[in-house]
N, C-alpha and C positions, 0 to 999 in steps of 0.2 A: 379788196385791195385797200380799201381805207384803213382797216384795223389789222390787216394780215401781217404787217410788219411791226414789231414792237419798237416803240420809241423811247429813248432814254428819259428818265424822269428828272425834272428840274428839282432843285432843293426844296422849293415851295411845295411841289407835288408830293414829294417824300413826306414832308411834315403834315400835309392834309390827310394823306393816306394813313399815316401813324395814328393821328388823332381819331379818324373815322374807324379804324380797326378796333381802337380802345372802346369806342362807343358800341360798336357792334358786338364785340365780345361781351361786354356788360349786359347788352340787350338779350342776346340769344342765350347766354348761360350754358349750362352742360347739356349735352345731347342725350336723349333718352330714348332708347329703341322701343321700349313698351309703350311710350307715349305716341311715337310714330305710328305703331301698328294700330293703336286704338283710333287714330284719325285717318287712316287710309280708307278710300272708297273708290268704287268703279266710276269712271267717267260716264256721264250721260250723253257724250258727244261722240263723234266718230273716232275710231282708233284704227291702228293697223289691222287689216283683216276684216274690219267692220265699218262699212261706210255709214253715212248719216241714216240712211233708210233701214239699216240693220244695227242701229246703236242702242237698242233696248237691252235691258239687262238679261232677259230670258234669251236673246239671240247670242250674247257673248258668254253666258255662264249656263252651261248644261252638260250632262254627261257626254263626253266625246268632243266638246268644243275644243277649238285650237286656241291655246293661250300664247300670244306673242309677247316676245321680250328679247332684250340683248342676253348674251351668255351670263353677264354679272347679274342682271335683273332675274333671270331664270333661277340661278343659284340661290339668290335671296328668296325668292317667292317659293321655291320648292321646299326650303327649309322652314318657312312660316306656315305654308298650307297645310302641312302635316299635323300642325298643332291646332288647326281650325276644322273641327270635325264636320260642321255643317257645310262650309265652303268645299272641303276636300270631297265630301260626298256628292256635292253638286257638280263637280268637274270630272271625277274619276270615271274612266271608261272601262267597265268591268266585262270579263269574258264569262262564258257559261260555268266557269268553276268559281266565279267570285272574285278572281284576281284581276287587278287593273291598275293603270297609271293615269297621270294627268298628261295629256297630249300637249307638247310644246312645240313652238316654231321659233328658231332663232332668227333675229332680225339685226342686220348689220348697218343698215342705212334707213333713213326716213324719206317719205316723199313730200315735196313742197308743193303747195297749192296756194292760190290767192283768193282772198275774199275782199269784198268792198269795205274800205275803211271810211272813205267819204265819197262824194259824188265824183271826185277827180282821181283819187288814188286808191291803190289796193294794198292790203295788208298780207305779207307772207305769213303762211301758217304751216307747220308741220305736225299733223296728227301723230301722237305718241303711240308706242306700243301698248297692248293691254295692260301688261304689268307696270310699265313705265307711267301710265296714267294713274293707275291705282296708287303706286308709291309716291309720285310726284305730287299728287293732291295732298296726300298726308304731310309731306314736308312742307308744302305751301301753308296748310293749315297751322303747323307748328310755328312757323315764322310769324304768321298773321296774329296768332295768340300773344305773341311777344311784343308787337309793334305798339299797343297802348302805352308801353313804358316810355315811348318817344312822342306820345301824344297824337298818334296815327291810329286810327280805327277804320280799317278797310271797309267794314259793313256800312258805316255811315258818312265816310269821307266823300263819296262822289256826290251825294245830295247836298252836303255842306259846301263843296266847291261849286255846284250848280248855282246855289243861292248868292254866293259871292260873285260869280260871274255875271249873274243877272243884274245884280244891284250895280256892279261896276260898269256895266254897259249903259246904264242909265245915269249914273252920277259921276262916271269917269274918275273915281277915287281909287280904282285898283285895275290891274291888268292881269291877263293870264299868260303863263309862260310854258311852253312845251319844248322838250328836247326832240331833236330829229333823230330817228332810228335809235331810240333809247335802249330797247332791249337788245338790239344787235351789238351794242357798243360795249358790252361787257365781255371782256376776254377771259379766258382761263387764268392768265397771269395776274389780271386785276382782281379777279374774285379771290385768287389764292392770297393776294396781299390784304384783302379786306375781311375775309371770313376765317374764323378760327379752324385750325386744320381738321378736327373731327367733323365739324359741319361741312367743310369743303369737300371731304372724302365722300360723306353721305350724298351731297348734292351731285358729286361727279359720277358716283355709281350708276351705270347704265346710260350715261350721257352718249349721245349718238351724234358726233359731228359731221358725219357723212350724210348727204342728201342727194336726191335725184329729182328730175322733173317728170311728171307724167308716167307713162307705162315703160319707158326705157330704163331698166334697173341697171344696165351696164355702163351708162353714162352718168357718173356721179361727181359731185363737187364736195370739197371740204370746207366747212364753215369754221372760221376762226372765232365765232361767237360762243360764248359758254351756254347761253340760254336761247330760247326761241319762243315764239307765241305758239301755244299749243301744248306747252309743258306746265304742269300744274303748279310749280313753284315760282315761275318767272315773275309774275307781277308782285307777289308779296316780297321777294327777294330784291327786286328793284326798288 
């Protein structure tokens, strides 16, 4: 409800977004499909069809295993996997004549669960599809590789911030600032205003705005958020 209805932009907001888009375009540069494929990897966490206790790679990838994804993700992955002989042989389910195909399951909505964020509040998480996790991790790595151009290194930033927060708590010379519901606040229209069109389309491919709670797959909701925790590129894009 907070972000479901788009608000008209003020003149100042339009100027800020215009400058931000220019910075983002220079930082991201051209999109490279070969680079994406080289950075994709399967998640070590739970995904659709594979809960945490079955999140090991040999559970997800073996002949006859079910590969989950949206229709767009499956089309992308099926085109890719045929060029990766090792992965294709690891997934294909062959009959006695040696013929076989990869077994896919089309997913149209994700299931939202909640994990502890602090002692007081939970964080909403939507485990991605198997293909979605594979591809979105690659996209996240692509973005993370470019962030040092802005002076941000995700690999070292957390420890650097911890040091600053610790000294600030003792000397009172700085404070920490956090945005409430940060990842939820990025709507498709906002991302479209900020991200170059090719990158936007690549991030949007496979996006699943519908989600449900628990085992009742018939009661679903629509999320106006572009990203969610559990999607591989959410944190780098933020």
